C-alpha positions in Angstrom: 32.4 -41.0 198.2 35.7 -42.0 199.5 37.2 -45.0 198.5 36.3 -47.2 201.4 31.9 -45.6 201.8 29.4 -43.4 201.1 26.0 -42.2 203.8 23.5 -43.8 201.6 20.7 -41.3 202.7 23.5 -38.0 202.3 24.7 -38.6 198.3 22.9 -36.5 196.4 21.9 -38.4 193.4 21.0 -37.3 189.7 17.9 -36.9 188.7 16.5 -40.0 186.4 13.9 -38.7 184.1 10.3 -41.6 184.5 9.2 -42.4 181.0 5.4 -40.3 181.7 3.8 -43.9 180.1 4.4 -45.7 183.3 3.5 -43.0 186.2 -0.1 -44.6 186.8 -0.2 -42.5 190.3 1.4 -39.4 191.9 3.8 -36.9 190.4 6.7 -39.0 191.4 10.8 -38.5 190.5 13.2 -40.7 190.1 18.0 -40.5 191.1 20.2 -42.2 191.2 24.1 -42.1 191.3 26.8 -45.2 190.4 28.7 -45.8 193.1 30.8 -48.4 191.5 31.5 -51.7 190.3 33.2 -54.8 192.2 35.0 -56.7 190.4 37.1 -56.5 186.3 34.5 -55.2 183.7 33.4 -59.4 181.9 32.1 -59.5 185.3 31.5 -56.7 187.8 28.8 -55.5 190.3 27.7 -52.2 189.5 26.8 -50.6 193.1 24.7 -47.9 193.4 21.9 -45.8 195.0 18.9 -44.8 193.7 15.4 -43.5 194.9 11.6 -42.5 194.0 9.3 -40.6 195.3 5.8 -40.9 196.5 3.7 -42.0 193.6 2.9 -45.2 191.6 4.6 -46.4 188.5 5.8 -49.5 186.5 9.2 -51.0 185.5 10.6 -53.9 183.8 13.3 -54.0 184.9 17.2 -55.9 185.1 18.9 -58.4 187.5 18.9 -56.9 191.1 19.5 -57.3 194.4 19.0 -54.2 197.2 18.2 -53.0 200.2 15.7 -50.3 201.8 17.5 -48.2 203.6 14.6 -45.5 203.7 11.4 -44.8 203.2 8.4 -47.5 203.1 6.3 -49.0 200.3 5.7 -51.8 198.2 6.4 -53.7 195.0 3.5 -56.2 192.9 5.3 -58.5 190.3 3.1 -59.0 187.4 1.8 -62.7 189.3 0.1 -60.7 192.1 3.2 -61.0 194.4 3.3 -57.8 196.4 6.9 -57.1 198.9 6.3 -54.1 201.8 8.7 -52.0 201.1 11.4 -50.7 204.3 14.3 -49.8 205.5 15.8 -53.1 205.9 14.4 -55.3 203.9 16.2 -57.1 200.7 14.9 -57.9 197.7 16.2 -60.1 194.2 14.5 -59.0 191.5 14.8 -60.5 187.7 15.6 -59.3 184.7 12.4 -59.3 182.7 10.0 -59.8 185.4 7.1 -56.4 185.0 6.2 -54.5 188.1 4.2 -51.7 189.9 6.0 -50.0 192.1 4.0 -48.2 194.6 5.5 -45.6 197.3 4.3 -44.4 200.0 7.8 -42.9 201.4 10.5 -41.0 199.4 11.7 -45.4 199.2 15.9 -44.9 198.8 17.4 -49.0 198.4 21.5 -50.0 197.9 21.2 -52.4 194.6 24.0 -54.2 193.4 23.2 -55.5 189.6 25.5 -57.2 186.8 
């Protein structure tokens, strides 16, 4: 990454191992890269790129806002709300929410998290 820009679709990501107990279907693989922070050490917001290949996994979320830049799928919240994921969709996650991610086409998102 330069100081000013990155190609979120082309940047290489580092593998993130998934807990096998969270995998409900398929053989999904996760990867991510932190791009940096906005703000100072106390109020900084982490910015990064994350991906998940096809399959279904569960997760407990952190505070985050993300925009999907590639791929398709859905995220279903414990209460039953389901959000369809496709390029351009922006989602707000709250710390502690339990979710199920069903990915049908490798998903890539840019995220902001405290």
